[in-house]
N, C-alpha and C positions, 0 to 999 in steps of 0.2 A: 396325207397332209397333216392330220392331227398329230401323228407320231413325230413328224419332222418339227412341227411347231413346238411340241412339248420338249423335244431335244434341244431346240434353240433356246428356249426359256431356261432349261436346266443348265445348259452350258454358260448362259449369261449370268445366272445367279451364282454359280460356282466360281466363275472367273472373277467376279466383282464382289465376292462375299464380304471382303473387308469394308468396301464402301457402304454396303447395305448394313453392316454391323455398326459403322460410324453414324449413319443417319438414324438408325433405330436407337442408338445410345443417346443422341441429342433429343429424340422424341421422348424417351424415357426420363431424361433430365427435366424436360419441360413439364411432363406429367407429374413427376415427383415434386418439382418446385411449386406447381400449382396446388397440389394437395397439401403441401406444407404451409403455403402462404395463407391458407384458410385459417390456420391457427393464430396468425398475427392480426386477423381482422377484428377490430374493436367493435363495441356495441353500436356505435354511431354508423360505421360503415356497414355493419350487418343489417341495421334497420333500413339503410338506404338501398341495399340490395333487395331486401324483402319488399320494400315499397316499389322498387323498379319492377320486380316480378309481379307485384300486385297490380301494376298498371296493365298487365295482360288481361286482367278482369274487364277493364273498360274496353280493351280492344275486342275481346270476345263478345261482350254484350252489345257493342255498337256495330260490330261487323259479324252479323249472323252468317254471312256467306264466306267466312274464313275457310278457304278450301285448298286443295292440293295444288291447284294451278298457281295461286298467289305465292304459296310457300315455295313451290318449285322455281318460280321466277327469281325469288330472292336468293334461294340457295344456289342455283346455278350461276347467278351473277357473281355472288361472293366467291364461289369456288373457282370459276373460270378466271376471275381477276387474280387469284393466287397462282393458278397454273400459268397465266401469261407472265406474271412477275418471275416465276421460277424459270420459265422458258427464256425470257430476256436476260436473266442473270447468267444463264449458261453461255451466252454469247460473249460475256465479259470474262476477263481473266480473274478479276477480283470478286466474282460472283459466288464462289464456293462458300466462304464463311457466312454470307448473307442468306444463302439457301438453307444452311444449317440453322441459322437463327429463326427463319420462317418456320421450319419444322418444329423447333423447340417452342415457339410461340403457340403453334397449333396444339402441341402437347400440353402446354401450360393451361390453355383454355379448357381442354378436356379434363385435366386433373383438378382444376379449381372448381369447375361446374359439378363434377361427380362428388368431390369432397364436400362441397357446400350442401348438396341435397342429402348426403348421408348424415352430415352433422345436424341438419335441421329436422329431417324427417326419419332419421334412423334407418331401420330395415326397409321402410316404405321408400325412402330415398334411394337405397341400393336397388330395390326392385324397379323403380322408375328408370334409373340409369340403365339397367340391363335391358329393359323392354323398349325404351324409347330413344336412348342415346347410342347404345351399342350397335344396333343393326346397320344404320347408315355409315357409322364410323369404321365398320369392317371394310367397306368399299373405299371410303374417303382416305383413311389412313394408308391402306395398301397403295392406292393410286398416288398419293402424295409422296410416299417413300420411293416408289419406282421412278416417278418423274424427277424427284430430287437427285437420285443417283444418275439418271440419264443426263440431267443438266450439269452435274459435277463432272461427269465423264467428258462431255463436250467441251466444257471449260478447260479441263486438263489437256484435251487434245489440241486446243488452240495454243496453250502454253508450250506444249511439246513441239508444235509446228514452228513456233517462234525461236525456240532454243536450238532445235536440231535442223540440220540442212538436208535431212533425209527426205526424199521425195514422197509426198503423200497425195491422196486424192484431193482435188480442188476443194477450196472452201465451200463453193456453191453446192457441190455434190454432198458434202458432209452436212451442210446446213439443211438441205432439203430432206435428207434422211433423218436428221435430228428432229426437224419439225414434224415430219410424218409420224415418227415414233411417238413423240409427245402427244400428237393428236389422237393416236390409237389408244394410248394409255388413258387419255382424258375421258374416254368412253366409260371407263370404270368409275371415274369420279361423277360422271353424269348419272350413272346408275345409283350411286350413293345419294345424289341430290334427289333423285326420283323416290328413293326409299324414304328420305327425310321428309319429302312433301306429303307422304302418307302418315308418318308417325308424329310429326310436329303438331298438327292441329289437335290430335288426340292428347298429346303430351301437355300442350298448353291448357286444355280444358281440365285435365286431371290436376295439374299444378294449381289452376285457378280454384278448384274445389278445396284442395288442401289449404291454400292461403286464405280462403274465405273463412274456414274453420280456425286456422292458426291465428288470424289477425283479430278475431272476435275477443 
């Protein structure tokens, strides 16, 4: 069974390599844009970002019970909302460009965040990014890339079905298979949220220590 599953995945990736390449390109564009944007941030905006991060100090001090469950709830809610949006866009013919924009925005957030920490904290910022941002994003990025490709494929299949008169499986059958596949891949994103729930409280406390020193 494991061999068959591996073969199915390999065939899938090989067959739709162009779509995966396209999605990854948009992700990289988003990351690059986010990293470059940090150079355009003026001192006022920079202070606002630092003050915003500094507000985590109050959160941490007031909420001594900041724990994995609270972070997991927030993370899973945020990520599931994105998955639902990608899933819904796959049902529409015009959803393809919007899915690519969502992936680019995800990349932008990652690029901007990492670039900001590196700019402000130098090598320590890079270390923080690798230790506390990379682990969950390995799962999240992979999950969002796969779900985006599946969404685009389903959207394209709807378009082909409207253009061609070739007989295809009923929409209901394809929709059920599409939904089940999205649900299965979402498990990867749930794992990413779980990892994030463990790393984020530590990350916030470390950042709080740096900002406490930095803002003195």
